[in-house]
C-alpha positions, -999 to +999 in steps of 0.1 A: +573+495-535+605+497-515+620+483-549+602+517-561+617+535-541+657+524-550+656+523-587+645+558-583+671+567-560+695+545-587+684+564-618+688+594-602+720+583-593+735+573-628+719+610-641+740+630-617+771+610-626+768+615-659+768+650-656+797+651-640+813+630-661+804+657-690+809+686-670+849+674-662+846+659-702+838+698-715+867+712-694+894+689-705+879+695-741+883+731-733+918+727-715+931+710-744+939+678-720+916+658-748+913+660-784+884+654-803+894+641-831+904+611-812+878+585-821+868+567-783+867+604-769+846+621-796+823+588-793+817+597-756+820+633-759+786+627-790+771+602-761+770+623-734+755+652-752+730+634-773+720+621-736+718+653-721+711+679-745+677+667-745+671+682-705+701+712-710+677+728-737+646+727-723+666+750-692+679+767-719+647+781-730+642+793-694+675+808-679+684+841-693+719+843-715+749+843-693+773+848-722+798+820-724+788+805-691+762+776-691+745+772-656+720+743-673+737+714-654+739+732-621+706+736-626+703+700-637+721+689-607+704+713-579+666+696-592+679+662-586+690+668-557+658+682-551+639+652-562+665+631-543+650+654-507+616+649-519+619+613-526+638+612-495+610+629-471+586+604-487+602+571-482+578+559-459+547+556-488+570+534-509+579+514-477+545+510-463+545+527-435 
């Protein structure tokens, strides 16, 4: 069961870093540091959007519209952190203590 705990934590870490990369890339695109006409940038951006849009769309349905501000990544990061806390506090279940 210890390996299950570690796998869950790893998955949460990977999702965390994918969201951070998506947020940073969106800033770089908006400030015109990155250009979506470059094929590699466009492919990475499209891949990140395809990965995260199912998560963001469910959160956006619940959140009220905030104008141009998208809080879905922030809410997702907070949810991931809360899940990590819950898993860490219940680690004894996974370790069999």
